[in-house]
DRENPA-3360 file (N, C-alpha, C; in nm, 2 decimals, always signed):
BEGIN
1 = MLTLSGEI = +13.74/+14.90/+8.77/+13.64/+14.87/+8.87/+13.58/+14.73/+8.85 ~ +13.54/+14.67/+8.96/+13.48/+14.54/+8.96/+13.35/+14.55/+9.04 ~ +13.24/+14.51/+8.98/+13.11/+14.52/+9.05/+13.05/+14.38/+9.07 ~ +13.02/+14.35/+9.20/+12.97/+14.22/+9.24/+12.84/+14.24/+9.32 ~ +12.74/+14.16/+9.30/+12.62/+14.16/+9.38/+12.63/+14.09/+9.52 ~ +12.56/+14.14/+9.61/+12.56/+14.07/+9.74/+12.45/+14.12/+9.83 ~ +12.46/+14.09/+9.96/+12.36/+14.13/+10.06/+12.42/+14.16/+10.20 ~ +12.35/+14.23/+10.28/+12.40/+14.26/+10.42/+12.37/+14.14/+10.50;
9 = TADEYAKL = +12.47/+14.10/+10.58/+12.45/+13.99/+10.68/+12.54/+14.03/+10.80 ~ +12.55/+13.94/+10.90/+12.63/+13.97/+11.02/+12.70/+13.85/+11.07 ~ +12.81/+13.86/+11.13/+12.88/+13.75/+11.20/+12.80/+13.71/+11.32 ~ +12.76/+13.80/+11.39/+12.68/+13.77/+11.52/+12.53/+13.80/+11.49 ~ +12.47/+13.70/+11.44/+12.32/+13.70/+11.41/+12.27/+13.57/+11.44 ~ +12.17/+13.56/+11.53/+12.13/+13.43/+11.58/+11.97/+13.42/+11.59 ~ +11.93/+13.30/+11.55/+11.78/+13.27/+11.57/+11.78/+13.17/+11.68 ~ +11.71/+13.20/+11.79/+11.72/+13.12/+11.92/+11.59/+13.04/+11.93;
17 = IFPVSGEI = +11.60/+12.91/+11.96/+11.49/+12.83/+11.99/+11.51/+12.75/+12.12 ~ +11.39/+12.71/+12.18/+11.40/+12.62/+12.29/+11.43/+12.47/+12.25 ~ +11.50/+12.39/+12.33/+11.52/+12.25/+12.29/+11.40/+12.16/+12.29 ~ +11.29/+12.21/+12.36/+11.17/+12.13/+12.37/+11.05/+12.22/+12.36 ~ +10.94/+12.16/+12.33/+10.81/+12.23/+12.32/+10.76/+12.26/+12.46 ~ +10.68/+12.35/+12.48/+10.62/+12.38/+12.62/+10.55/+12.51/+12.62 ~ +10.53/+12.56/+12.74/+10.45/+12.68/+12.76/+10.55/+12.79/+12.81 ~ +10.54/+12.91/+12.75/+10.63/+13.02/+12.80/+10.57/+13.08/+12.93;
25 = SWVGVKEG = +10.66/+13.08/+13.03/+10.62/+13.13/+13.16/+10.67/+13.27/+13.18 ~ +10.77/+13.32/+13.11/+10.82/+13.45/+13.13/+10.89/+13.50/+13.01 ~ +10.87/+13.63/+12.98/+10.94/+13.70/+12.87/+11.00/+13.83/+12.93 ~ +11.13/+13.84/+12.91/+11.20/+13.96/+12.97/+11.25/+14.07/+12.88 ~ +11.22/+14.06/+12.75/+11.26/+14.16/+12.66/+11.15/+14.19/+12.56 ~ +11.17/+14.30/+12.48/+11.08/+14.33/+12.37/+11.16/+14.36/+12.25 ~ +11.10/+14.36/+12.14/+11.17/+14.39/+12.01/+11.23/+14.53/+12.02 ~ +11.36/+14.54/+11.98/+11.43/+14.67/+11.98/+11.52/+14.69/+12.11;
33 = DEVKKGQA = +11.50/+14.60/+12.21/+11.58/+14.61/+12.33/+11.73/+14.58/+12.30 ~ +11.82/+14.65/+12.36/+11.96/+14.61/+12.36/+11.98/+14.52/+12.48 ~ +12.05/+14.41/+12.46/+12.08/+14.31/+12.56/+12.23/+14.29/+12.57 ~ +12.27/+14.23/+12.69/+12.41/+14.20/+12.72/+12.43/+14.05/+12.70 ~ +12.55/+14.01/+12.67/+12.58/+13.87/+12.66/+12.54/+13.79/+12.79 ~ +12.47/+13.68/+12.77/+12.43/+13.60/+12.89/+12.30/+13.65/+12.95 ~ +12.24/+13.76/+12.90/+12.11/+13.81/+12.96/+12.00/+13.71/+12.93 ~ +11.91/+13.69/+13.03/+11.79/+13.60/+13.01/+11.69/+13.67/+12.92;
41 = LAKLDTTV = +11.64/+13.60/+12.82/+11.54/+13.66/+12.73/+11.40/+13.61/+12.75 ~ +11.39/+13.48/+12.77/+11.25/+13.42/+12.78/+11.27/+13.28/+12.85 ~ +11.16/+13.23/+12.91/+11.18/+13.11/+12.99/+11.05/+13.02/+12.97 ~ +11.07/+12.89/+12.97/+10.96/+12.79/+12.96/+10.92/+12.75/+13.10 ~ +10.79/+12.71/+13.12/+10.75/+12.66/+13.24/+10.82/+12.53/+13.27 ~ +10.88/+12.51/+13.39/+10.97/+12.40/+13.41/+10.90/+12.28/+13.49 ~ +10.77/+12.29/+13.51/+10.70/+12.19/+13.59/+10.72/+12.05/+13.53 ~ +10.69/+12.04/+13.40/+10.70/+11.91/+13.34/+10.85/+11.87/+13.31;
49 = LNSAYQSA = +10.93/+11.97/+13.28/+11.07/+11.95/+13.26/+11.14/+11.90/+13.38 ~ +11.11/+11.96/+13.50/+11.17/+11.92/+13.62/+11.13/+11.78/+13.66 ~ +11.00/+11.75/+13.64/+10.94/+11.61/+13.66/+11.02/+11.51/+13.58 ~ +11.04/+11.54/+13.45/+11.11/+11.45/+13.36/+11.25/+11.43/+13.41 ~ +11.32/+11.53/+13.46/+11.45/+11.53/+13.51/+11.46/+11.44/+13.63 ~ +11.37/+11.46/+13.73/+11.37/+11.38/+13.85/+11.34/+11.23/+13.82 ~ +11.25/+11.21/+13.73/+11.22/+11.07/+13.69/+11.34/+11.00/+13.63 ~ +11.41/+11.08/+13.54/+11.53/+11.02/+13.47/+11.64/+10.99/+13.57;
57 = RATLRAAE = +11.65/+11.08/+13.67/+11.76/+11.06/+13.77/+11.73/+10.94/+13.86 ~ +11.60/+10.92/+13.89/+11.56/+10.80/+13.97/+11.58/+10.67/+13.89 ~ +11.55/+10.68/+13.76/+11.57/+10.56/+13.68/+11.71/+10.52/+13.67 ~ +11.80/+10.63/+13.66/+11.94/+10.60/+13.65/+11.99/+10.54/+13.78 ~ +11.95/+10.59/+13.89/+11.99/+10.53/+14.02/+11.95/+10.39/+14.03 ~ +11.83/+10.35/+13.99/+11.78/+10.21/+13.99/+11.87/+10.13/+13.90 ~ +11.90/+10.18/+13.78/+11.99/+10.10/+13.69/+12.13/+10.08/+13.74 ~ +12.18/+10.18/+13.81/+12.31/+10.17/+13.87/+12.31/+10.06/+13.98;
65 = ATVDNVHD = +12.21/+10.06/+14.06/+12.20/+9.96/+14.16/+12.19/+9.82/+14.11 ~ +12.12/+9.80/+14.00/+12.11/+9.67/+13.93/+12.24/+9.63/+13.88 ~ +12.32/+9.72/+13.82/+12.45/+9.69/+13.77/+12.54/+9.65/+13.88 ~ +12.54/+9.72/+13.99/+12.62/+9.69/+14.10/+12.59/+9.55/+14.16 ~ +12.46/+9.52/+14.16/+12.42/+9.38/+14.21/+12.47/+9.27/+14.12 ~ +12.45/+9.29/+13.99/+12.50/+9.19/+13.89/+12.65/+9.17/+13.90 ~ +12.72/+9.29/+13.90/+12.87/+9.28/+13.91/+12.91/+9.21/+14.04 ~ +12.84/+9.23/+14.14/+12.87/+9.16/+14.27/+12.85/+9.01/+14.25;
73 = QVKDHSGD = +12.75/+8.97/+14.18/+12.72/+8.82/+14.16/+12.83/+8.75/+14.07 ~ +12.89/+8.83/+13.98/+12.98/+8.76/+13.88/+13.13/+8.80/+13.91 ~ +13.15/+8.87/+14.02/+13.29/+8.92/+14.04/+13.39/+8.81/+14.06 ~ +13.35/+8.69/+14.10/+13.44/+8.58/+14.12/+13.44/+8.48/+14.01 ~ +13.38/+8.53/+13.89/+13.37/+8.44/+13.78/+13.43/+8.50/+13.65 ~ +13.53/+8.58/+13.67/+13.59/+8.65/+13.55/+13.65/+8.55/+13.45 ~ +13.69/+8.43/+13.51/+13.75/+8.34/+13.42/+13.66/+8.23/+13.37 ~ +13.54/+8.21/+13.44/+13.45/+8.11/+13.40/+13.30/+8.16/+13.39;
81 = ETFAQKDA = +13.29/+8.29/+13.35/+13.16/+8.35/+13.34/+13.07/+8.27/+13.24 ~ +12.95/+8.23/+13.28/+12.86/+8.16/+13.19/+12.79/+8.25/+13.10 ~ +12.73/+8.20/+12.99/+12.66/+8.28/+12.90/+12.54/+8.35/+12.97 ~ +12.48/+8.28/+13.06/+12.37/+8.35/+13.13/+12.41/+8.46/+13.21 ~ +12.53/+8.45/+13.28/+12.58/+8.55/+13.36/+12.63/+8.67/+13.27 ~ +12.69/+8.64/+13.16/+12.73/+8.75/+13.07/+12.61/+8.82/+13.01 ~ +12.51/+8.75/+12.98/+12.39/+8.81/+12.93/+12.32/+8.90/+13.03 ~ +12.32/+8.86/+13.16/+12.26/+8.94/+13.26/+12.34/+9.06/+13.29;
89 = RTTAEVVK = +12.47/+9.05/+13.29/+12.56/+9.16/+13.31/+12.55/+9.27/+13.20 ~ +12.55/+9.22/+13.07/+12.55/+9.31/+12.96/+12.41/+9.38/+12.95 ~ +12.30/+9.31/+12.98/+12.17/+9.37/+12.98/+12.16/+9.48/+13.08 ~ +12.21/+9.45/+13.20/+12.21/+9.55/+13.31/+12.29/+9.67/+13.27 ~ +12.41/+9.65/+13.21/+12.49/+9.77/+13.17/+12.43/+9.85/+13.06 ~ +12.36/+9.78/+12.96/+12.30/+9.85/+12.86/+12.18/+9.94/+12.91 ~ +12.10/+9.88/+13.00/+11.99/+9.96/+13.07/+12.05/+10.08/+13.14 ~ +12.16/+10.06/+13.21/+12.22/+10.18/+13.28/+12.27/+10.28/+13.18;
97 = DKAYEAYI = +12.33/+10.24/+13.07/+12.38/+10.34/+12.97/+12.26/+10.42/+12.91 ~ +12.15/+10.35/+12.88/+12.03/+10.42/+12.82/+11.97/+10.52/+12.93 ~ +11.97/+10.47/+13.06/+11.92/+10.55/+13.16/+12.01/+10.68/+13.18 ~ +12.14/+10.66/+13.16/+12.23/+10.78/+13.17/+12.20/+10.88/+13.06 ~ +12.19/+10.83/+12.94/+12.16/+10.92/+12.83/+12.03/+10.99/+12.85 ~ +11.93/+10.92/+12.89/+11.80/+10.99/+12.92/+11.81/+11.10/+13.03 ~ +11.90/+11.07/+13.13/+11.92/+11.16/+13.24/+11.99/+11.29/+13.18 ~ +12.09/+11.27/+13.10/+12.16/+11.38/+13.04/+12.07/+11.47/+12.96;
105 = AAQYNLRN = +11.98/+11.40/+12.88/+11.89/+11.48/+12.79/+11.79/+11.56/+12.88 ~ +11.74/+11.50/+12.98/+11.64/+11.56/+13.07/+11.71/+11.68/+13.14 ~ +11.84/+11.66/+13.18/+11.91/+11.77/+13.25/+11.94/+11.88/+13.15 ~ +11.97/+11.85/+13.02/+11.99/+11.95/+12.92/+11.87/+12.03/+12.90 ~ +11.75/+11.96/+12.88/+11.63/+12.03/+12.86/+11.59/+12.13/+12.97 ~ +11.61/+12.08/+13.09/+11.58/+12.17/+13.21/+11.67/+12.29/+13.22 ~ +11.80/+12.26/+13.19/+11.90/+12.37/+13.20/+11.88/+12.47/+13.09 ~ +11.83/+12.43/+12.98/+11.81/+12.52/+12.87/+11.67/+12.57/+12.85;
113 = STLTAPFA = +11.59/+12.56/+12.96/+11.45/+12.61/+12.96/+11.45/+12.76/+12.96 ~ +11.57/+12.83/+12.97/+11.58/+12.97/+12.97/+11.66/+13.01/+12.85 ~ +11.61/+13.09/+12.76/+11.69/+13.14/+12.65/+11.78/+13.26/+12.69 ~ +11.91/+13.25/+12.66/+12.00/+13.36/+12.70/+12.07/+13.42/+12.58 ~ +12.11/+13.54/+12.58/+12.17/+13.60/+12.47/+12.32/+13.55/+12.45 ~ +12.35/+13.49/+12.34/+12.49/+13.44/+12.31/+12.59/+13.55/+12.29 ~ +12.54/+13.67/+12.27/+12.63/+13.79/+12.25/+12.55/+13.91/+12.28 ~ +12.62/+14.02/+12.30/+12.55/+14.15/+12.32/+12.50/+14.20/+12.18;
121 = GIVTYLAH = +12.37/+14.25/+12.18/+12.31/+14.29/+12.06/+12.18/+14.35/+12.08 ~ +12.10/+14.35/+11.97/+11.96/+14.41/+11.97/+11.86/+14.30/+11.93 ~ +11.75/+14.29/+12.01/+11.65/+14.19/+11.98/+11.57/+14.25/+11.86 ~ +11.57/+14.17/+11.75/+11.50/+14.22/+11.62/+11.38/+14.14/+11.60 ~ +11.35/+14.04/+11.67/+11.23/+13.96/+11.65/+11.19/+13.88/+11.78 ~ +11.07/+13.88/+11.81/+11.02/+13.81/+11.93/+10.89/+13.74/+11.89 ~ +10.89/+13.61/+11.88/+10.77/+13.54/+11.84/+10.65/+13.56/+11.93 ~ +10.67/+13.55/+12.06/+10.57/+13.57/+12.16/+10.61/+13.66/+12.27;
129 = PFSGANIF = +10.57/+13.79/+12.26/+10.61/+13.89/+12.36/+10.53/+13.88/+12.49 ~ +10.47/+13.76/+12.52/+10.39/+13.75/+12.64/+10.40/+13.61/+12.69 ~ +10.37/+13.58/+12.81/+10.37/+13.45/+12.87/+10.24/+13.38/+12.84 ~ +10.24/+13.24/+12.86/+10.12/+13.16/+12.85/+10.11/+13.10/+12.71 ~ +10.19/+13.14/+12.61/+10.18/+13.08/+12.48/+10.25/+12.94/+12.48 ~ +10.18/+12.85/+12.41/+10.24/+12.71/+12.39/+10.32/+12.72/+12.26 ~ +10.45/+12.67/+12.27/+10.53/+12.68/+12.15/+10.59/+12.55/+12.12 ~ +10.64/+12.54/+11.99/+10.71/+12.41/+11.95/+10.86/+12.44/+11.94;
137 = STETQVEL = +10.93/+12.33/+11.96/+11.08/+12.34/+11.97/+11.14/+12.38/+11.84 ~ +11.06/+12.36/+11.73/+11.12/+12.40/+11.59/+11.09/+12.55/+11.56 ~ +11.03/+12.62/+11.65/+10.99/+12.76/+11.62/+11.09/+12.86/+11.68 ~ +11.14/+12.94/+11.59/+11.23/+13.05/+11.63/+11.15/+13.14/+11.73 ~ +11.21/+13.16/+11.85/+11.15/+13.25/+11.95/+11.21/+13.39/+11.95 ~ +11.34/+13.40/+11.93/+11.40/+13.53/+11.94/+11.51/+13.54/+11.83 ~ +11.52/+13.65/+11.77/+11.63/+13.68/+11.68/+11.71/+13.80/+11.73 ~ +11.84/+13.78/+11.73/+11.93/+13.88/+11.79/+12.04/+13.91/+11.69;
145 = INPSTMYF = +12.08/+14.03/+11.69/+12.19/+14.08/+11.60/+12.28/+14.18/+11.67 ~ +12.41/+14.17/+11.64/+12.50/+14.27/+11.69/+12.54/+14.35/+11.57 ~ +12.49/+14.48/+11.56/+12.51/+14.57/+11.45/+12.65/+14.59/+11.41 ~ +12.74/+14.59/+11.51/+12.88/+14.62/+11.49/+12.95/+14.51/+11.41 ~ +12.88/+14.39/+11.39/+12.94/+14.28/+11.32/+12.88/+14.27/+11.18 ~ +12.79/+14.36/+11.14/+12.73/+14.36/+11.01/+12.83/+14.38/+10.90 ~ +12.81/+14.31/+10.79/+12.90/+14.33/+10.67/+12.83/+14.30/+10.54 ~ +12.89/+14.34/+10.43/+12.83/+14.31/+10.30/+12.89/+14.18/+10.24;
153 = DVSADQSE = +12.81/+14.08/+10.22/+12.86/+13.95/+10.17/+12.84/+13.94/+10.02 ~ +12.95/+13.91/+9.95/+12.95/+13.90/+9.81/+13.02/+13.77/+9.77 ~ +13.00/+13.72/+9.65/+13.06/+13.60/+9.60/+13.14/+13.64/+9.47 ~ +13.26/+13.59/+9.46/+13.35/+13.62/+9.35/+13.39/+13.49/+9.28 ~ +13.39/+13.48/+9.15/+13.44/+13.36/+9.08/+13.59/+13.37/+9.08 ~ +13.65/+13.26/+9.02/+13.80/+13.25/+9.02/+13.87/+13.35/+8.94 ~ +13.81/+13.42/+8.85/+13.87/+13.52/+8.77/+13.86/+13.66/+8.85 ~ +13.74/+13.68/+8.91/+13.72/+13.80/+8.98/+13.80/+13.81/+9.11;
161 = VLKIFIGQ = +13.81/+13.69/+9.19/+13.87/+13.70/+9.32/+14.02/+13.74/+9.31 ~ +14.08/+13.72/+9.20/+14.22/+13.76/+9.18/+14.24/+13.91/+9.18 ~ +14.13/+13.99/+9.16/+14.14/+14.13/+9.15/+14.10/+14.19/+9.29 ~ +14.08/+14.11/+9.39/+14.04/+14.16/+9.52/+14.15/+14.13/+9.62 ~ +14.17/+14.23/+9.71/+14.27/+14.21/+9.82/+14.22/+14.27/+9.95 ~ +14.28/+14.22/+10.06/+14.24/+14.27/+10.19/+14.27/+14.42/+10.20 ~ +14.18/+14.50/+10.25/+14.19/+14.64/+10.27/+14.15/+14.72/+10.15 ~ +14.11/+14.65/+10.05/+14.07/+14.72/+9.92/+13.94/+14.81/+9.95;
169 = DVEIHLDS = +13.94/+14.93/+9.89/+13.82/+15.02/+9.91/+13.71/+14.97/+9.83 ~ +13.59/+14.98/+9.89/+13.47/+14.93/+9.82/+13.36/+15.03/+9.84 ~ +13.27/+15.05/+9.74/+13.16/+15.14/+9.75/+13.03/+15.06/+9.73 ~ +12.94/+15.06/+9.83/+12.82/+14.97/+9.82/+12.70/+15.05/+9.79 ~ +12.63/+15.01/+9.69/+12.50/+15.07/+9.64/+12.39/+14.97/+9.67 ~ +12.30/+15.00/+9.77/+12.19/+14.92/+9.80/+12.07/+14.94/+9.71 ~ +12.00/+14.83/+9.67/+11.89/+14.85/+9.58/+11.78/+14.93/+9.64 ~ +11.76/+14.92/+9.77/+11.65/+14.99/+9.83/+11.68/+15.13/+9.88;
177 = VSDERIKG = +11.81/+15.17/+9.87/+11.86/+15.30/+9.91/+11.95/+15.35/+9.80 ~ +11.89/+15.38/+9.68/+11.97/+15.41/+9.56/+12.04/+15.54/+9.57 ~ +12.00/+15.63/+9.65/+12.06/+15.76/+9.65/+12.18/+15.77/+9.75 ~ +12.21/+15.66/+9.82/+12.32/+15.67/+9.92/+12.43/+15.57/+9.88 ~ +12.55/+15.60/+9.92/+12.67/+15.52/+9.90/+12.73/+15.49/+10.03 ~ +12.76/+15.36/+10.05/+12.82/+15.32/+10.18/+12.96/+15.28/+10.15 ~ +13.05/+15.33/+10.23/+13.19/+15.30/+10.22/+13.23/+15.18/+10.30 ~ +13.32/+15.10/+10.24/+13.37/+14.98/+10.32/+13.51/+14.94/+10.26;
185 = KVSFIGYT = +13.56/+14.83/+10.33/+13.69/+14.78/+10.29/+13.68/+14.62/+10.30 ~ +13.75/+14.56/+10.21/+13.75/+14.41/+10.21/+13.82/+14.36/+10.34 ~ +13.75/+14.28/+10.41/+13.81/+14.23/+10.54/+13.84/+14.08/+10.54 ~ +13.79/+14.01/+10.44/+13.81/+13.86/+10.43/+13.79/+13.81/+10.29 ~ +13.87/+13.72/+10.25/+13.86/+13.66/+10.12/+13.87/+13.51/+10.14 ~ +13.77/+13.43/+10.10/+13.78/+13.29/+10.13/+13.90/+13.22/+10.06 ~ +13.95/+13.12/+10.13/+14.07/+13.05/+10.08/+14.02/+12.92/+10.00 ~ +13.90/+12.88/+10.03/+13.84/+12.76/+9.96/+13.71/+12.80/+9.90;
193 = PKAGEVGT = +13.67/+12.73/+9.79/+13.54/+12.76/+9.73/+13.42/+12.74/+9.82 ~ +13.32/+12.81/+9.80/+13.20/+12.79/+9.88/+13.13/+12.66/+9.84 ~ +13.08/+12.59/+9.94/+13.01/+12.46/+9.91/+12.87/+12.49/+9.85 ~ +12.83/+12.40/+9.76/+12.69/+12.41/+9.70/+12.68/+12.51/+9.59 ~ +12.79/+12.58/+9.55/+12.78/+12.67/+9.44/+12.81/+12.61/+9.31 ~ +12.75/+12.66/+9.20/+12.79/+12.61/+9.07/+12.91/+12.69/+9.02 ~ +13.02/+12.61/+8.99/+13.15/+12.67/+8.96/+13.23/+12.70/+9.08 ~ +13.34/+12.76/+9.06/+13.44/+12.79/+9.17/+13.41/+12.93/+9.22;
201 = IYKVKVAF = +13.34/+12.94/+9.33/+13.30/+13.07/+9.39/+13.36/+13.09/+9.53 ~ +13.41/+13.21/+9.55/+13.47/+13.24/+9.68/+13.39/+13.34/+9.76 ~ +13.39/+13.33/+9.89/+13.32/+13.43/+9.98/+13.41/+13.55/+10.00 ~ +13.35/+13.67/+9.99/+13.43/+13.79/+10.02/+13.34/+13.87/+10.11 ~ +13.41/+13.92/+10.22/+13.34/+14.00/+10.32/+13.39/+14.15/+10.31 ~ +13.29/+14.24/+10.30/+13.32/+14.38/+10.30/+13.28/+14.44/+10.43 ~ +13.37/+14.49/+10.51/+13.34/+14.55/+10.64/+13.30/+14.70/+10.61 ~ +13.20/+14.75/+10.68/+13.16/+14.89/+10.67/+13.26/+14.98/+10.74;
209 = DETPDIKK = +13.28/+15.09/+10.69/+13.37/+15.19/+10.76/+13.31/+15.24/+10.88 ~ +13.17/+15.25/+10.88/+13.10/+15.29/+11.00/+12.99/+15.19/+11.03 ~ +12.96/+15.16/+11.16/+12.85/+15.07/+11.19/+12.72/+15.12/+11.13 ~ +12.65/+15.04/+11.05/+12.53/+15.08/+10.99/+12.42/+15.10/+11.09 ~ +12.33/+15.19/+11.06/+12.21/+15.22/+11.15/+12.11/+15.10/+11.13 ~ +12.10/+15.02/+11.24/+12.01/+14.90/+11.24/+11.87/+14.93/+11.20 ~ +11.83/+15.06/+11.23/+11.69/+15.09/+11.19/+11.67/+15.12/+11.04 ~ +11.78/+15.13/+10.97/+11.78/+15.17/+10.83/+11.83/+15.05/+10.75;
217 = YRIGLTGD = +11.95/+15.00/+10.78/+12.01/+14.89/+10.71/+11.99/+14.76/+10.78 ~ +11.93/+14.67/+10.71/+11.89/+14.54/+10.77/+11.95/+14.42/+10.70 ~ +11.95/+14.31/+10.78/+11.99/+14.18/+10.73/+11.91/+14.15/+10.60 ~ +11.98/+14.11/+10.50/+11.91/+14.06/+10.37/+11.90/+14.17/+10.27 ~ +11.93/+14.29/+10.30/+11.92/+14.40/+10.19/+12.02/+14.37/+10.09 ~ +11.98/+14.38/+9.96/+12.07/+14.34/+9.85/+12.12/+14.47/+9.78 ~ +12.23/+14.45/+9.70/+12.28/+14.56/+9.63/+12.41/+14.52/+9.56 ~ +12.49/+14.62/+9.52/+12.61/+14.60/+9.44/+12.73/+14.65/+9.52;
225 = AIFVTSKA = +12.84/+14.58/+9.52/+12.96/+14.63/+9.58/+13.06/+14.66/+9.46 ~ +13.11/+14.78/+9.46/+13.20/+14.83/+9.35/+13.34/+14.83/+9.41 ~ +13.43/+14.75/+9.36/+13.56/+14.73/+9.41/+13.66/+14.82/+9.33 ~ +13.73/+14.90/+9.40/+13.83/+14.99/+9.33/+13.96/+14.91/+9.30 ~ +13.97/+14.87/+9.18/+14.09/+14.78/+9.14/+14.21/+14.86/+9.11 ~ +14.20/+14.99/+9.08/+14.31/+15.08/+9.05/+14.27/+15.22/+9.07 ~ +14.37/+15.31/+9.10/+14.34/+15.45/+9.12/+14.43/+15.54/+9.03 ~ +14.39/+15.66/+9.00/+14.47/+15.75/+8.93/+14.43/+15.89/+8.98;
233 = EDVLYVPS = +14.53/+15.98/+9.00/+14.50/+16.12/+9.05/+14.53/+16.22/+8.94 ~ +14.46/+16.33/+8.95/+14.48/+16.44/+8.86/+14.47/+16.40/+8.71 ~ +14.36/+16.33/+8.69/+14.33/+16.28/+8.55/+14.22/+16.36/+8.48 ~ +14.23/+16.35/+8.35/+14.12/+16.41/+8.27/+14.02/+16.30/+8.23 ~ +13.90/+16.32/+8.26/+13.80/+16.21/+8.23/+13.67/+16.27/+8.18 ~ +13.59/+16.18/+8.11/+13.46/+16.22/+8.06/+13.36/+16.11/+8.10 ~ +13.23/+16.14/+8.10/+13.14/+16.03/+8.12/+13.15/+15.92/+8.01 ~ +13.15/+15.80/+8.05/+13.18/+15.69/+7.96/+13.08/+15.69/+7.84;
241 = KYIKSDPD = +12.96/+15.73/+7.86/+12.86/+15.72/+7.76/+12.89/+15.81/+7.64 ~ +12.98/+15.91/+7.65/+13.02/+16.00/+7.54/+13.13/+15.94/+7.46 ~ +13.19/+15.83/+7.50/+13.30/+15.78/+7.43/+13.25/+15.67/+7.33 ~ +13.28/+15.69/+7.20/+13.24/+15.61/+7.09/+13.36/+15.54/+7.03 ~ +13.34/+15.45/+6.94/+13.45/+15.38/+6.87/+13.42/+15.37/+6.72 ~ +13.53/+15.37/+6.64/+13.52/+15.34/+6.50/+13.65/+15.26/+6.47 ~ +13.67/+15.23/+6.34/+13.79/+15.14/+6.31/+13.92/+15.21/+6.35 ~ +13.92/+15.34/+6.37/+14.05/+15.40/+6.41/+14.07/+15.41/+6.56;
249 = GDYVRRSE = +13.97/+15.36/+6.63/+13.98/+15.36/+6.78/+13.87/+15.44/+6.85 ~ +13.90/+15.48/+6.97/+13.80/+15.55/+7.05/+13.80/+15.70/+7.02 ~ +13.68/+15.76/+7.03/+13.67/+15.91/+7.00/+13.56/+15.97/+7.08 ~ +13.56/+16.11/+7.09/+13.45/+16.18/+7.14/+13.42/+16.29/+7.03 ~ +13.29/+16.34/+7.04/+13.25/+16.44/+6.95/+13.25/+16.57/+7.01 ~ +13.33/+16.66/+6.96/+13.34/+16.80/+7.01/+13.25/+16.90/+6.95 ~ +13.16/+16.85/+6.86/+13.06/+16.94/+6.80/+12.93/+16.86/+6.78 ~ +12.82/+16.92/+6.77/+12.69/+16.85/+6.76/+12.68/+16.78/+6.62;
257 = KNGKTHIE = +12.75/+16.84/+6.52/+12.74/+16.78/+6.38/+12.82/+16.66/+6.37 ~ +12.95/+16.66/+6.40/+13.04/+16.55/+6.39/+13.16/+16.57/+6.48 ~ +13.26/+16.62/+6.42/+13.38/+16.66/+6.50/+13.44/+16.55/+6.58 ~ +13.47/+16.44/+6.51/+13.54/+16.33/+6.59/+13.68/+16.37/+6.63 ~ +13.70/+16.35/+6.76/+13.84/+16.36/+6.81/+13.88/+16.23/+6.87 ~ +13.98/+16.17/+6.81/+14.02/+16.04/+6.86/+14.11/+16.05/+6.99 ~ +14.09/+15.96/+7.08/+14.16/+15.97/+7.21/+14.21/+15.83/+7.25 ~ +14.30/+15.83/+7.34/+14.34/+15.71/+7.41/+14.29/+15.71/+7.55;
265 = TGLEGEDS = +14.22/+15.60/+7.58/+14.16/+15.59/+7.71/+14.25/+15.51/+7.81 ~ +14.22/+15.54/+7.94/+14.29/+15.47/+8.05/+14.20/+15.40/+8.14 ~ +14.20/+15.43/+8.27/+14.12/+15.36/+8.36/+13.97/+15.39/+8.34 ~ +13.89/+15.29/+8.36/+13.75/+15.30/+8.34/+13.68/+15.28/+8.48 ~ +13.59/+15.38/+8.51/+13.51/+15.37/+8.63/+13.37/+15.32/+8.60 ~ +13.29/+15.33/+8.70/+13.15/+15.29/+8.68/+13.08/+15.39/+8.58 ~ +13.11/+15.52/+8.59/+13.04/+15.61/+8.51/+13.13/+15.70/+8.42 ~ +13.26/+15.69/+8.44/+13.35/+15.78/+8.37/+13.47/+15.70/+8.33;
273 = TEIVSGDV = +13.55/+15.76/+8.23/+13.66/+15.70/+8.17/+13.78/+15.80/+8.16 ~ +13.90/+15.76/+8.19/+14.01/+15.85/+8.19/+14.06/+15.87/+8.04 ~ +14.09/+15.99/+8.01/+14.15/+16.02/+7.88/+14.30/+16.04/+7.90 ~ +14.38/+15.95/+7.84/+14.52/+15.96/+7.85/+14.58/+16.05/+7.75 ~ +14.53/+16.05/+7.63/+14.59/+16.14/+7.53/+14.48/+16.18/+7.42 ~ +14.50/+16.28/+7.35/+14.40/+16.33/+7.25/+14.38/+16.48/+7.26 ~ +14.32/+16.54/+7.16/+14.30/+16.68/+7.16/+14.18/+16.72/+7.23 ~ +14.17/+16.69/+7.36/+14.06/+16.72/+7.45/+14.12/+16.79/+7.58;
281 = REGDTVYD = +14.05/+16.89/+7.62/+14.10/+16.97/+7.74/+13.99/+16.98/+7.84 ~ +14.04/+17.01/+7.96/+13.94/+17.03/+8.07/+13.85/+17.15/+8.04 ~ +13.72/+17.13/+8.05/+13.63/+17.24/+8.02/+13.56/+17.22/+7.88 ~ +13.62/+17.14/+7.79/+13.56/+17.11/+7.66/+13.42/+17.05/+7.67 ~ +13.34/+17.09/+7.58/+13.20/+17.02/+7.57/+13.21/+16.91/+7.47 ~ +13.15/+16.80/+7.51/+13.14/+16.68/+7.43/+13.00/+16.64/+7.41 ~ +12.97/+16.58/+7.30/+12.83/+16.55/+7.26/+12.81/+16.40/+7.24 ~ +12.68/+16.36/+7.26/+12.65/+16.22/+7.25/+12.63/+16.19/+7.10;
% end
């Protein structure tokens, strides 16, 4: 067995923000709603954004006209263009380039004044479930998650990752739900070390066998993933805590007084250990 700590996350999990600050004019969802990809979620008032767009477009048209005029003046001087003519042409072209960039930015802000769902999922957070609120562009407005893409994310060092393989069975024990076990399988193992980690650490994704209940299992819940590194069937085993050691090897006590019975052990699990050989039979009582 190999046990690694990790947490629940998802491939499709997004925090959505508006590109500019402004006033919310419309909200079309509430927390807990299921949404489709491309569905509108919330919208900013576009009065100021549209004004900025129209102004940027007019400025661009004026700059284009100036460039056309300057080019017309110097078109017959390609071989003897003066420094003054070159300066006038370059200045006009730079002004046009800046006007174009401002136009593109204004167009982008206007076009993205409506937040839409990048994928189908569930709205898990809504900063302002009402219109009329003034918001900042740095503020997350909507959080969206696709429960079917949730997985358990763990990190394995260079010695541990060699014991992990795609399709490997995993049992997940969450810290907050100690009485339940979640079954999963390894779906991805990183080929390159994770950036920003101390040492050589690799990302490992454990896919759930069944889609978790979003009302119960949430992003960020921590726990342990137990990887099954080997299996054995029809084995004799005892709880690991009853196996002791002395200079002669491992043993169990078959009586309360002493009664050491030396054994050879095999596979070790989280709570139990296989007995390969020794004078111990199924149904025997062992003591601590």
